N, C-alpha and C positions, 0 to 999 in steps of 0.2 A: 903862813896862809892865814887869811882873815876869816872872821866869823860873821855870818850874815843872819840877822833875825828879822823875820817878817811877821808882823802882828795883824790880828783881825782878818785872818783868812777864813772865809766861810767853810763850815764843816763839809758841805757837799763837794766843794772844790778839793778839799784835802782827801776825801774818799776817792775821788776820781784819780788824783795823783798817786795815791797809795795803790790803787788797782792797776794803774799803768806801770808803776814801778814793779809790782809783783809779776805782771805779765812779761816784763822785760827781764825778770830774774834778778832784780836789783833791789837794794834797800831804797827807801824814800830819799835818804841823803845822797846816795850815789846817783839816783835818777835825777834829782834836782841839780846836782853838780854838772851832770852831762847836759841838761837842758840849758843851764846858765852858760856853760862853755860854748855850746852851739850858738846861742843867741849873741854872745859877746863877739864871736868871730864873724858873724854875718854882717855885711856892711848895711848901713841905713840908706834910704833913698837919697838923702842929701849927700852922703859920702859917694854913692854911685854916680850921682849927677856931676859932682866935682871931678871925679875920675874921668868920666866921659868928656867933660870939657877940656881937661888936660890932654887927653888922648886926641881929641879933635884938633887941638891947637898944635900938636906935635907934627913935625914934617918927617915923613918916612920916604926913603928911597926904595926903588925896586929891589935893590940888594937887601934892604932891611926886611921887606916882605918875603922874599925868597928864603932868607935865613930863618925867619920865623916858621915858614912852612916846613923847611928841612928839619928844624928842631922838633916840631910837632910830630913829624913822621918818625923820628928816632925814638920818641916816647911810646910808640905803639907796641 
């Protein structure tokens, strides 16, 4: 695992993050790791637009749509 250092973070922002970490019952390090992981897994607008373009260009049959509906229902 890599080490990440962030310099020149204002004290008021550090206080807010420490408070939020404490409220979540986490250390500041654990809280920040979770925050970074959440951000890293969230697609950007550009990534979403590219995905939507690919999806729009794809051709789906009625059977594809019905299979997706059935799959979604099984997940309930």
